[in-house]
All heavy atoms as atom14 arrays in JSON, in Angstrom:
{
  "sequence": "MPDYEKLYHLMVNAAEDALAALEDANVWDARRILIDAEQRAEENYVTSTD",
  "atom14_mask": [
    [1, 1, 1, 1, 1, 1, 1, 1, 0, 0, 0, 0, 0, 0],
    [1, 1, 1, 1, 1, 1, 1, 0, 0, 0, 0, 0, 0, 0],
    [1, 1, 1, 1, 1, 1, 1, 1, 0, 0, 0, 0, 0, 0],
    [1, 1, 1, 1, 1, 1, 1, 1, 1, 1, 1, 1, 0, 0],
    [1, 1, 1, 1, 1, 1, 1, 1, 1, 0, 0, 0, 0, 0],
    [1, 1, 1, 1, 1, 1, 1, 1, 1, 0, 0, 0, 0, 0],
    [1, 1, 1, 1, 1, 1, 1, 1, 0, 0, 0, 0, 0, 0],
    [1, 1, 1, 1, 1, 1, 1, 1, 1, 1, 1, 1, 0, 0],
    [1, 1, 1, 1, 1, 1, 1, 1, 1, 1, 0, 0, 0, 0],
    [1, 1, 1, 1, 1, 1, 1, 1, 0, 0, 0, 0, 0, 0],
    [1, 1, 1, 1, 1, 1, 1, 1, 0, 0, 0, 0, 0, 0],
    [1, 1, 1, 1, 1, 1, 1, 0, 0, 0, 0, 0, 0, 0],
    [1, 1, 1, 1, 1, 1, 1, 1, 0, 0, 0, 0, 0, 0],
    [1, 1, 1, 1, 1, 0, 0, 0, 0, 0, 0, 0, 0, 0],
    [1, 1, 1, 1, 1, 0, 0, 0, 0, 0, 0, 0, 0, 0],
    [1, 1, 1, 1, 1, 1, 1, 1, 1, 0, 0, 0, 0, 0],
    [1, 1, 1, 1, 1, 1, 1, 1, 0, 0, 0, 0, 0, 0],
    [1, 1, 1, 1, 1, 0, 0, 0, 0, 0, 0, 0, 0, 0],
    [1, 1, 1, 1, 1, 1, 1, 1, 0, 0, 0, 0, 0, 0],
    [1, 1, 1, 1, 1, 0, 0, 0, 0, 0, 0, 0, 0, 0],
    [1, 1, 1, 1, 1, 0, 0, 0, 0, 0, 0, 0, 0, 0],
    [1, 1, 1, 1, 1, 1, 1, 1, 0, 0, 0, 0, 0, 0],
    [1, 1, 1, 1, 1, 1, 1, 1, 1, 0, 0, 0, 0, 0],
    [1, 1, 1, 1, 1, 1, 1, 1, 0, 0, 0, 0, 0, 0],
    [1, 1, 1, 1, 1, 0, 0, 0, 0, 0, 0, 0, 0, 0],
    [1, 1, 1, 1, 1, 1, 1, 1, 0, 0, 0, 0, 0, 0],
    [1, 1, 1, 1, 1, 1, 1, 0, 0, 0, 0, 0, 0, 0],
    [1, 1, 1, 1, 1, 1, 1, 1, 1, 1, 1, 1, 1, 1],
    [1, 1, 1, 1, 1, 1, 1, 1, 0, 0, 0, 0, 0, 0],
    [1, 1, 1, 1, 1, 0, 0, 0, 0, 0, 0, 0, 0, 0],
    [1, 1, 1, 1, 1, 1, 1, 1, 1, 1, 1, 0, 0, 0],
    [1, 1, 1, 1, 1, 1, 1, 1, 1, 1, 1, 0, 0, 0],
    [1, 1, 1, 1, 1, 1, 1, 1, 0, 0, 0, 0, 0, 0],
    [1, 1, 1, 1, 1, 1, 1, 1, 0, 0, 0, 0, 0, 0],
    [1, 1, 1, 1, 1, 1, 1, 1, 0, 0, 0, 0, 0, 0],
    [1, 1, 1, 1, 1, 1, 1, 1, 0, 0, 0, 0, 0, 0],
    [1, 1, 1, 1, 1, 0, 0, 0, 0, 0, 0, 0, 0, 0],
    [1, 1, 1, 1, 1, 1, 1, 1, 1, 0, 0, 0, 0, 0],
    [1, 1, 1, 1, 1, 1, 1, 1, 1, 0, 0, 0, 0, 0],
    [1, 1, 1, 1, 1, 1, 1, 1, 1, 1, 1, 0, 0, 0],
    [1, 1, 1, 1, 1, 0, 0, 0, 0, 0, 0, 0, 0, 0],
    [1, 1, 1, 1, 1, 1, 1, 1, 1, 0, 0, 0, 0, 0],
    [1, 1, 1, 1, 1, 1, 1, 1, 1, 0, 0, 0, 0, 0],
    [1, 1, 1, 1, 1, 1, 1, 1, 0, 0, 0, 0, 0, 0],
    [1, 1, 1, 1, 1, 1, 1, 1, 1, 1, 1, 1, 0, 0],
    [1, 1, 1, 1, 1, 1, 1, 0, 0, 0, 0, 0, 0, 0],
    [1, 1, 1, 1, 1, 1, 1, 0, 0, 0, 0, 0, 0, 0],
    [1, 1, 1, 1, 1, 1, 0, 0, 0, 0, 0, 0, 0, 0],
    [1, 1, 1, 1, 1, 1, 1, 0, 0, 0, 0, 0, 0, 0],
    [1, 1, 1, 1, 1, 1, 1, 1, 0, 0, 0, 0, 0, 0]
  ],
  "atom14_positions": [
    [[18.43, 197.25, 63.98], [18.04, 198.02, 65.13], [16.61, 197.59, 65.58], [15.73, 197.46, 64.77], [18.05, 199.52, 64.8], [17.67, 200.38, 65.94], [18.03, 202.07, 65.54], [17.83, 202.76, 67.15], [0.0, 0.0, 0.0], [0.0, 0.0, 0.0], [0.0, 0.0, 0.0], [0.0, 0.0, 0.0], [0.0, 0.0, 0.0], [0.0, 0.0, 0.0]],
    [[16.45, 197.38, 66.87], [15.13, 196.96, 67.38], [14.08, 198.0, 67.18], [14.35, 199.21, 67.27], [15.38, 196.72, 68.86], [16.87, 196.62, 69.04], [17.49, 197.41, 67.91], [0.0, 0.0, 0.0], [0.0, 0.0, 0.0], [0.0, 0.0, 0.0], [0.0, 0.0, 0.0], [0.0, 0.0, 0.0], [0.0, 0.0, 0.0], [0.0, 0.0, 0.0]],
    [[12.88, 197.55, 66.91], [11.73, 198.44, 66.8], [11.11, 198.52, 68.19], [10.22, 197.72, 68.56], [10.77, 197.88, 65.78], [9.54, 198.76, 65.55], [9.38, 199.76, 66.31], [8.78, 198.5, 64.61], [0.0, 0.0, 0.0], [0.0, 0.0, 0.0], [0.0, 0.0, 0.0], [0.0, 0.0, 0.0], [0.0, 0.0, 0.0], [0.0, 0.0, 0.0]],
    [[11.55, 199.52, 68.97], [11.11, 199.61, 70.33], [9.61, 199.91, 70.47], [8.98, 199.48, 71.43], [11.95, 200.66, 71.09], [13.38, 200.22, 71.3], [14.41, 200.75, 70.56], [13.66, 199.22, 72.26], [15.7, 200.34, 70.78], [14.95, 198.76, 72.44], [15.97, 199.32, 71.69], [17.26, 198.9, 71.89], [0.0, 0.0, 0.0], [0.0, 0.0, 0.0]],
    [[9.09, 200.62, 69.47], [7.62, 200.91, 69.52], [6.86, 199.57, 69.41], [5.88, 199.38, 70.14], [7.26, 201.86, 68.38], [5.8, 202.25, 68.46], [5.44, 203.28, 67.42], [6.35, 203.91, 66.8], [4.24, 203.49, 67.22], [0.0, 0.0, 0.0], [0.0, 0.0, 0.0], [0.0, 0.0, 0.0], [0.0, 0.0, 0.0], [0.0, 0.0, 0.0]],
    [[7.3, 198.71, 68.54], [6.66, 197.4, 68.38], [6.77, 196.56, 69.66], [5.8, 195.97, 70.12], [7.31, 196.65, 67.22], [6.69, 195.29, 66.95], [7.36, 194.59, 65.77], [6.8, 193.22, 65.52], [7.46, 192.58, 64.38], [0.0, 0.0, 0.0], [0.0, 0.0, 0.0], [0.0, 0.0, 0.0], [0.0, 0.0, 0.0], [0.0, 0.0, 0.0]],
    [[7.97, 196.58, 70.27], [8.18, 195.84, 71.51], [7.29, 196.38, 72.64], [6.72, 195.66, 73.41], [9.64, 195.89, 71.93], [10.63, 195.21, 70.97], [12.07, 195.46, 71.44], [10.36, 193.73, 70.8], [0.0, 0.0, 0.0], [0.0, 0.0, 0.0], [0.0, 0.0, 0.0], [0.0, 0.0, 0.0], [0.0, 0.0, 0.0], [0.0, 0.0, 0.0]],
    [[7.2, 197.72, 72.69], [6.35, 198.37, 73.69], [4.92, 197.95, 73.54], [4.25, 197.57, 74.5], [6.5, 199.9, 73.57], [5.51, 200.68, 74.39], [5.74, 200.89, 75.76], [4.33, 201.17, 73.84], [4.84, 201.57, 76.54], [3.41, 201.86, 74.64], [3.68, 202.05, 75.97], [2.75, 202.75, 76.73], [0.0, 0.0, 0.0], [0.0, 0.0, 0.0]],
    [[4.42, 198.02, 72.3], [3.01, 197.62, 72.09], [2.77, 196.18, 72.42], [1.74, 195.8, 72.97], [2.63, 197.91, 70.64], [2.42, 199.37, 70.35], [1.35, 200.09, 70.86], [3.16, 200.27, 69.68], [1.41, 201.32, 70.48], [2.54, 201.48, 69.75], [0.0, 0.0, 0.0], [0.0, 0.0, 0.0], [0.0, 0.0, 0.0], [0.0, 0.0, 0.0]],
    [[3.73, 195.31, 72.07], [3.6, 193.9, 72.36], [3.43, 193.69, 73.91], [2.52, 192.98, 74.32], [4.85, 193.17, 71.88], [4.82, 191.64, 71.89], [5.67, 191.09, 70.76], [5.23, 191.06, 73.2], [0.0, 0.0, 0.0], [0.0, 0.0, 0.0], [0.0, 0.0, 0.0], [0.0, 0.0, 0.0], [0.0, 0.0, 0.0], [0.0, 0.0, 0.0]],
    [[4.29, 194.36, 74.66], [4.25, 194.15, 76.11], [3.02, 194.81, 76.75], [2.42, 194.23, 77.67], [5.54, 194.69, 76.75], [6.78, 193.92, 76.34], [6.69, 192.13, 76.63], [6.51, 192.06, 78.4], [0.0, 0.0, 0.0], [0.0, 0.0, 0.0], [0.0, 0.0, 0.0], [0.0, 0.0, 0.0], [0.0, 0.0, 0.0], [0.0, 0.0, 0.0]],
    [[2.65, 195.98, 76.29], [1.49, 196.67, 76.83], [0.21, 195.85, 76.56], [-0.64, 195.67, 77.41], [1.34, 198.1, 76.33], [0.01, 198.7, 76.64], [2.46, 198.96, 76.9], [0.0, 0.0, 0.0], [0.0, 0.0, 0.0], [0.0, 0.0, 0.0], [0.0, 0.0, 0.0], [0.0, 0.0, 0.0], [0.0, 0.0, 0.0], [0.0, 0.0, 0.0]],
    [[0.11, 195.35, 75.33], [-1.06, 194.55, 75.0], [-1.12, 193.27, 75.81], [-2.2, 192.86, 76.26], [-1.05, 194.2, 73.5], [-1.37, 195.41, 72.62], [-2.0, 196.35, 73.05], [-0.94, 195.32, 71.39], [0.0, 0.0, 0.0], [0.0, 0.0, 0.0], [0.0, 0.0, 0.0], [0.0, 0.0, 0.0], [0.0, 0.0, 0.0], [0.0, 0.0, 0.0]],
    [[0.01, 192.66, 76.07], [0.08, 191.47, 76.88], [-0.34, 191.8, 78.34], [-1.05, 191.04, 78.94], [1.48, 190.85, 76.87], [0.0, 0.0, 0.0], [0.0, 0.0, 0.0], [0.0, 0.0, 0.0], [0.0, 0.0, 0.0], [0.0, 0.0, 0.0], [0.0, 0.0, 0.0], [0.0, 0.0, 0.0], [0.0, 0.0, 0.0], [0.0, 0.0, 0.0]],
    [[0.13, 192.96, 78.84], [-0.24, 193.36, 80.19], [-1.75, 193.54, 80.29], [-2.38, 193.14, 81.27], [0.5, 194.62, 80.59], [0.0, 0.0, 0.0], [0.0, 0.0, 0.0], [0.0, 0.0, 0.0], [0.0, 0.0, 0.0], [0.0, 0.0, 0.0], [0.0, 0.0, 0.0], [0.0, 0.0, 0.0], [0.0, 0.0, 0.0], [0.0, 0.0, 0.0]],
    [[-2.32, 194.19, 79.28], [-3.78, 194.38, 79.3], [-4.53, 193.03, 79.26], [-5.5, 192.83, 79.99], [-4.19, 195.27, 78.11], [-3.76, 196.7, 78.27], [-4.05, 197.55, 77.07], [-4.54, 196.99, 76.03], [-3.8, 198.75, 77.12], [0.0, 0.0, 0.0], [0.0, 0.0, 0.0], [0.0, 0.0, 0.0], [0.0, 0.0, 0.0], [0.0, 0.0, 0.0]],
    [[-4.03, 192.13, 78.43], [-4.67, 190.79, 78.33], [-4.53, 190.03, 79.64], [-5.44, 189.35, 80.08], [-4.08, 190.0, 77.18], [-4.4, 190.53, 75.79], [-5.34, 191.36, 75.71], [-3.76, 190.17, 74.86], [0.0, 0.0, 0.0], [0.0, 0.0, 0.0], [0.0, 0.0, 0.0], [0.0, 0.0, 0.0], [0.0, 0.0, 0.0], [0.0, 0.0, 0.0]],
    [[-3.34, 190.18, 80.25], [-3.11, 189.48, 81.52], [-4.0, 190.08, 82.61], [-4.55, 189.31, 83.43], [-1.63, 189.61, 81.95], [0.0, 0.0, 0.0], [0.0, 0.0, 0.0], [0.0, 0.0, 0.0], [0.0, 0.0, 0.0], [0.0, 0.0, 0.0], [0.0, 0.0, 0.0], [0.0, 0.0, 0.0], [0.0, 0.0, 0.0], [0.0, 0.0, 0.0]],
    [[-4.19, 191.37, 82.65], [-5.07, 191.98, 83.63], [-6.52, 191.51, 83.43], [-7.24, 191.23, 84.42], [-4.99, 193.5, 83.56], [-3.73, 194.12, 84.11], [-3.69, 195.62, 83.77], [-3.59, 193.88, 85.59], [0.0, 0.0, 0.0], [0.0, 0.0, 0.0], [0.0, 0.0, 0.0], [0.0, 0.0, 0.0], [0.0, 0.0, 0.0], [0.0, 0.0, 0.0]],
    [[-6.94, 191.37, 82.17], [-8.28, 190.86, 81.9], [-8.42, 189.45, 82.42], [-9.43, 189.07, 82.97], [-8.55, 190.95, 80.41], [0.0, 0.0, 0.0], [0.0, 0.0, 0.0], [0.0, 0.0, 0.0], [0.0, 0.0, 0.0], [0.0, 0.0, 0.0], [0.0, 0.0, 0.0], [0.0, 0.0, 0.0], [0.0, 0.0, 0.0], [0.0, 0.0, 0.0]],
    [[-7.39, 188.63, 82.19], [-7.38, 187.25, 82.71], [-7.49, 187.23, 84.22], [-8.23, 186.42, 84.8], [-6.21, 186.49, 82.17], [0.0, 0.0, 0.0], [0.0, 0.0, 0.0], [0.0, 0.0, 0.0], [0.0, 0.0, 0.0], [0.0, 0.0, 0.0], [0.0, 0.0, 0.0], [0.0, 0.0, 0.0], [0.0, 0.0, 0.0], [0.0, 0.0, 0.0]],
    [[-6.75, 188.12, 84.86], [-6.78, 188.17, 86.31], [-8.15, 188.59, 86.84], [-8.59, 188.1, 87.91], [-5.71, 189.09, 86.81], [-4.28, 188.59, 86.71], [-3.27, 189.69, 87.1], [-4.05, 187.33, 87.54], [0.0, 0.0, 0.0], [0.0, 0.0, 0.0], [0.0, 0.0, 0.0], [0.0, 0.0, 0.0], [0.0, 0.0, 0.0], [0.0, 0.0, 0.0]],
    [[-8.83, 189.48, 86.12], [-10.16, 189.88, 86.52], [-11.1, 188.71, 86.54], [-12.09, 188.69, 87.32], [-10.68, 191.01, 85.63], [-10.0, 192.33, 85.88], [-10.49, 193.43, 84.9], [-11.38, 193.15, 84.06], [-9.97, 194.55, 85.04], [0.0, 0.0, 0.0], [0.0, 0.0, 0.0], [0.0, 0.0, 0.0], [0.0, 0.0, 0.0], [0.0, 0.0, 0.0]],
    [[-10.84, 187.73, 85.67], [-11.64, 186.51, 85.62], [-11.04, 185.4, 86.45], [-11.46, 184.25, 86.35], [-11.76, 186.02, 84.16], [-12.56, 187.0, 83.3], [-13.4, 187.73, 83.86], [-12.29, 187.02, 82.07], [0.0, 0.0, 0.0], [0.0, 0.0, 0.0], [0.0, 0.0, 0.0], [0.0, 0.0, 0.0], [0.0, 0.0, 0.0], [0.0, 0.0, 0.0]],
    [[-10.07, 185.75, 87.33], [-9.39, 184.82, 88.22], [-8.64, 183.7, 87.49], [-8.5, 182.62, 87.97], [-10.39, 184.19, 89.22], [0.0, 0.0, 0.0], [0.0, 0.0, 0.0], [0.0, 0.0, 0.0], [0.0, 0.0, 0.0], [0.0, 0.0, 0.0], [0.0, 0.0, 0.0], [0.0, 0.0, 0.0], [0.0, 0.0, 0.0], [0.0, 0.0, 0.0]],
    [[-8.17, 184.03, 86.27], [-7.37, 183.06, 85.52], [-5.86, 183.38, 85.65], [-5.24, 183.92, 84.76], [-7.77, 183.13, 84.01], [-9.14, 182.63, 83.78], [-9.58, 181.69, 84.43], [-9.83, 183.22, 82.85], [0.0, 0.0, 0.0], [0.0, 0.0, 0.0], [0.0, 0.0, 0.0], [0.0, 0.0, 0.0], [0.0, 0.0, 0.0], [0.0, 0.0, 0.0]],
    [[-5.36, 183.05, 86.86], [-3.95, 183.35, 87.14], [-3.01, 182.68, 86.18], [-2.05, 183.27, 85.71], [-3.63, 182.98, 88.58], [-2.17, 183.2, 88.92], [-4.53, 183.75, 89.56], [0.0, 0.0, 0.0], [0.0, 0.0, 0.0], [0.0, 0.0, 0.0], [0.0, 0.0, 0.0], [0.0, 0.0, 0.0], [0.0, 0.0, 0.0], [0.0, 0.0, 0.0]],
    [[-3.27, 181.45, 85.86], [-2.34, 180.67, 85.02], [-2.39, 181.21, 83.58], [-1.37, 181.24, 82.9], [-2.64, 179.18, 85.05], [-2.35, 178.63, 86.43], [-3.23, 178.21, 87.38], [-1.01, 178.53, 87.03], [-2.58, 177.82, 88.51], [-1.24, 178.0, 88.33], [0.25, 178.8, 86.6], [-0.15, 177.79, 89.19], [1.32, 178.53, 87.47], [1.11, 178.02, 88.76]],
    [[-3.56, 181.65, 83.13], [-3.65, 182.28, 81.8], [-2.85, 183.57, 81.77], [-2.15, 183.87, 80.81], [-5.1, 182.5, 81.4], [-5.84, 181.26, 81.04], [-5.23, 180.2, 80.81], [-7.09, 181.32, 80.98], [0.0, 0.0, 0.0], [0.0, 0.0, 0.0], [0.0, 0.0, 0.0], [0.0, 0.0, 0.0], [0.0, 0.0, 0.0], [0.0, 0.0, 0.0]],
    [[-3.0, 184.35, 82.83], [-2.26, 185.63, 82.92], [-0.77, 185.4, 82.88], [-0.02, 186.07, 82.15], [-2.66, 186.39, 84.16], [0.0, 0.0, 0.0], [0.0, 0.0, 0.0], [0.0, 0.0, 0.0], [0.0, 0.0, 0.0], [0.0, 0.0, 0.0], [0.0, 0.0, 0.0], [0.0, 0.0, 0.0], [0.0, 0.0, 0.0], [0.0, 0.0, 0.0]],
    [[-0.35, 184.38, 83.59], [1.09, 184.01, 83.62], [1.58, 183.62, 82.26], [2.63, 184.05, 81.78], [1.3, 182.89, 84.65], [2.72, 182.45, 84.79], [2.79, 181.31, 85.81], [4.16, 180.94, 86.11], [4.87, 180.07, 85.41], [4.32, 179.48, 84.33], [6.13, 179.8, 85.71], [0.0, 0.0, 0.0], [0.0, 0.0, 0.0], [0.0, 0.0, 0.0]],
    [[0.8, 182.79, 81.55], [1.2, 182.33, 80.23], [1.25, 183.48, 79.25], [2.16, 183.55, 78.45], [0.17, 181.26, 79.73], [0.48, 180.74, 78.36], [-0.68, 179.93, 77.76], [-1.97, 180.61, 77.86], [-2.4, 181.58, 77.08], [-1.63, 182.05, 76.11], [-3.58, 182.11, 77.25], [0.0, 0.0, 0.0], [0.0, 0.0, 0.0], [0.0, 0.0, 0.0]],
    [[0.28, 184.41, 79.33], [0.22, 185.55, 78.42], [1.52, 186.38, 78.6], [2.12, 186.79, 77.6], [-1.04, 186.4, 78.72], [-2.27, 185.66, 78.22], [-0.9, 187.77, 78.07], [-3.55, 186.26, 78.78], [0.0, 0.0, 0.0], [0.0, 0.0, 0.0], [0.0, 0.0, 0.0], [0.0, 0.0, 0.0], [0.0, 0.0, 0.0], [0.0, 0.0, 0.0]],
    [[1.9, 186.64, 79.82], [3.08, 187.43, 80.09], [4.38, 186.72, 79.71], [5.26, 187.37, 79.09], [3.11, 187.86, 81.57], [2.02, 188.82, 82.01], [2.05, 189.02, 83.52], [2.11, 190.14, 81.27], [0.0, 0.0, 0.0], [0.0, 0.0, 0.0], [0.0, 0.0, 0.0], [0.0, 0.0, 0.0], [0.0, 0.0, 0.0], [0.0, 0.0, 0.0]],
    [[4.48, 185.47, 79.97], [5.67, 184.71, 79.57], [5.79, 184.68, 78.06], [6.87, 184.87, 77.5], [5.66, 183.3, 80.17], [5.86, 183.38, 81.68], [6.71, 182.43, 79.5], [5.66, 182.07, 82.43], [0.0, 0.0, 0.0], [0.0, 0.0, 0.0], [0.0, 0.0, 0.0], [0.0, 0.0, 0.0], [0.0, 0.0, 0.0], [0.0, 0.0, 0.0]],
    [[4.68, 184.4, 77.36], [4.69, 184.35, 75.9], [5.14, 185.71, 75.31], [5.97, 185.77, 74.4], [3.37, 183.95, 75.3], [3.01, 182.49, 75.57], [3.9, 181.71, 75.96], [1.86, 182.12, 75.38], [0.0, 0.0, 0.0], [0.0, 0.0, 0.0], [0.0, 0.0, 0.0], [0.0, 0.0, 0.0], [0.0, 0.0, 0.0], [0.0, 0.0, 0.0]],
    [[4.61, 186.8, 75.85], [4.92, 188.11, 75.36], [6.43, 188.44, 75.62], [7.11, 188.98, 74.73], [4.09, 189.15, 75.99], [0.0, 0.0, 0.0], [0.0, 0.0, 0.0], [0.0, 0.0, 0.0], [0.0, 0.0, 0.0], [0.0, 0.0, 0.0], [0.0, 0.0, 0.0], [0.0, 0.0, 0.0], [0.0, 0.0, 0.0], [0.0, 0.0, 0.0]],
    [[6.91, 188.05, 76.76], [8.32, 188.27, 77.08], [9.23, 187.51, 76.11], [10.17, 188.05, 75.58], [8.61, 187.85, 78.52], [10.08, 188.04, 78.88], [10.42, 187.43, 80.25], [9.61, 186.66, 80.78], [11.45, 187.8, 80.74], [0.0, 0.0, 0.0], [0.0, 0.0, 0.0], [0.0, 0.0, 0.0], [0.0, 0.0, 0.0], [0.0, 0.0, 0.0]],
    [[8.87, 186.28, 75.86], [9.68, 185.46, 74.94], [9.62, 186.01, 73.53], [10.64, 186.05, 72.83], [9.21, 184.01, 74.97], [9.56, 183.32, 76.27], [8.95, 181.94, 76.38], [8.04, 181.56, 75.67], [9.44, 181.19, 77.34], [0.0, 0.0, 0.0], [0.0, 0.0, 0.0], [0.0, 0.0, 0.0], [0.0, 0.0, 0.0], [0.0, 0.0, 0.0]],
    [[8.46, 186.47, 73.05], [8.32, 187.04, 71.71], [9.15, 188.35, 71.66], [9.85, 188.6, 70.64], [6.87, 187.33, 71.37], [6.09, 186.08, 71.04], [4.75, 186.43, 70.47], [4.15, 187.51, 71.25], [2.94, 187.58, 71.68], [2.1, 186.61, 71.42], [2.49, 188.58, 72.42], [0.0, 0.0, 0.0], [0.0, 0.0, 0.0], [0.0, 0.0, 0.0]],
    [[9.1, 189.19, 72.71], [9.82, 190.41, 72.67], [11.31, 190.14, 72.69], [12.09, 190.8, 71.94], [9.47, 191.26, 73.91], [0.0, 0.0, 0.0], [0.0, 0.0, 0.0], [0.0, 0.0, 0.0], [0.0, 0.0, 0.0], [0.0, 0.0, 0.0], [0.0, 0.0, 0.0], [0.0, 0.0, 0.0], [0.0, 0.0, 0.0], [0.0, 0.0, 0.0]],
    [[11.78, 189.17, 73.46], [13.2, 188.84, 73.5], [13.66, 188.32, 72.13], [14.71, 188.7, 71.67], [13.44, 187.78, 74.56], [13.37, 188.31, 75.98], [13.5, 187.21, 77.03], [13.45, 186.03, 76.68], [13.69, 187.55, 78.19], [0.0, 0.0, 0.0], [0.0, 0.0, 0.0], [0.0, 0.0, 0.0], [0.0, 0.0, 0.0], [0.0, 0.0, 0.0]],
    [[12.88, 187.44, 71.53], [13.21, 186.9, 70.21], [13.28, 188.03, 69.18], [14.21, 188.08, 68.36], [12.2, 185.84, 69.81], [12.5, 185.2, 68.49], [13.8, 184.41, 68.4], [14.25, 183.92, 69.46], [14.36, 184.29, 67.32], [0.0, 0.0, 0.0], [0.0, 0.0, 0.0], [0.0, 0.0, 0.0], [0.0, 0.0, 0.0], [0.0, 0.0, 0.0]],
    [[12.3, 188.93, 69.23], [12.3, 190.03, 68.28], [13.51, 190.93, 68.49], [14.15, 191.32, 67.5], [11.01, 190.84, 68.51], [10.81, 191.93, 67.48], [11.62, 192.87, 67.41], [9.78, 191.82, 66.66], [0.0, 0.0, 0.0], [0.0, 0.0, 0.0], [0.0, 0.0, 0.0], [0.0, 0.0, 0.0], [0.0, 0.0, 0.0], [0.0, 0.0, 0.0]],
    [[13.87, 191.18, 69.71], [15.04, 192.03, 70.03], [16.33, 191.34, 69.51], [17.14, 191.98, 68.86], [15.1, 192.31, 71.49], [16.3, 193.14, 71.87], [16.28, 194.51, 71.72], [17.47, 192.53, 72.35], [17.39, 195.3, 72.06], [18.59, 193.31, 72.67], [18.54, 194.66, 72.5], [19.63, 195.43, 72.82], [0.0, 0.0, 0.0], [0.0, 0.0, 0.0]],
    [[16.5, 190.1, 69.87], [17.71, 189.4, 69.48], [17.89, 189.3, 67.96], [18.96, 189.54, 67.45], [17.72, 187.97, 70.13], [18.83, 187.12, 69.55], [17.87, 188.1, 71.66], [0.0, 0.0, 0.0], [0.0, 0.0, 0.0], [0.0, 0.0, 0.0], [0.0, 0.0, 0.0], [0.0, 0.0, 0.0], [0.0, 0.0, 0.0], [0.0, 0.0, 0.0]],
    [[16.81, 188.99, 67.28], [16.92, 188.88, 65.85], [17.1, 190.21, 65.12], [17.63, 190.25, 64.01], [15.71, 188.1, 65.22], [14.53, 188.82, 65.55], [15.65, 186.7, 65.73], [0.0, 0.0, 0.0], [0.0, 0.0, 0.0], [0.0, 0.0, 0.0], [0.0, 0.0, 0.0], [0.0, 0.0, 0.0], [0.0, 0.0, 0.0], [0.0, 0.0, 0.0]],
    [[16.68, 191.29, 65.77], [16.82, 192.59, 65.14], [18.18, 193.23, 65.36], [18.52, 194.21, 64.74], [15.72, 193.55, 65.58], [15.87, 193.81, 66.94], [0.0, 0.0, 0.0], [0.0, 0.0, 0.0], [0.0, 0.0, 0.0], [0.0, 0.0, 0.0], [0.0, 0.0, 0.0], [0.0, 0.0, 0.0], [0.0, 0.0, 0.0], [0.0, 0.0, 0.0]],
    [[18.97, 192.68, 66.29], [20.27, 193.23, 66.58], [21.41, 192.53, 65.91], [22.59, 192.89, 66.03], [20.57, 193.28, 68.09], [20.48, 191.96, 68.63], [19.62, 194.22, 68.78], [0.0, 0.0, 0.0], [0.0, 0.0, 0.0], [0.0, 0.0, 0.0], [0.0, 0.0, 0.0], [0.0, 0.0, 0.0], [0.0, 0.0, 0.0], [0.0, 0.0, 0.0]],
    [[21.09, 191.46, 65.16], [22.16, 190.71, 64.43], [22.72, 191.47, 63.31], [22.2, 192.28, 62.7], [21.59, 189.37, 63.96], [21.28, 188.43, 65.09], [21.87, 188.63, 66.19], [20.56, 187.46, 64.87], [0.0, 0.0, 0.0], [0.0, 0.0, 0.0], [0.0, 0.0, 0.0], [0.0, 0.0, 0.0], [0.0, 0.0, 0.0], [0.0, 0.0, 0.0]]
  ]
}
């Protein structure tokens, strides 16, 4: 069963990091942060439902 609390924290932390990057006008860093977090969350979800 997926640990939704862990997934939530992963995505919220990534959103906060991405916002910080955007404040510094680092659009590509913000994009990378969000994509990496999405991929980690997806991988975590998929492996926890097997």
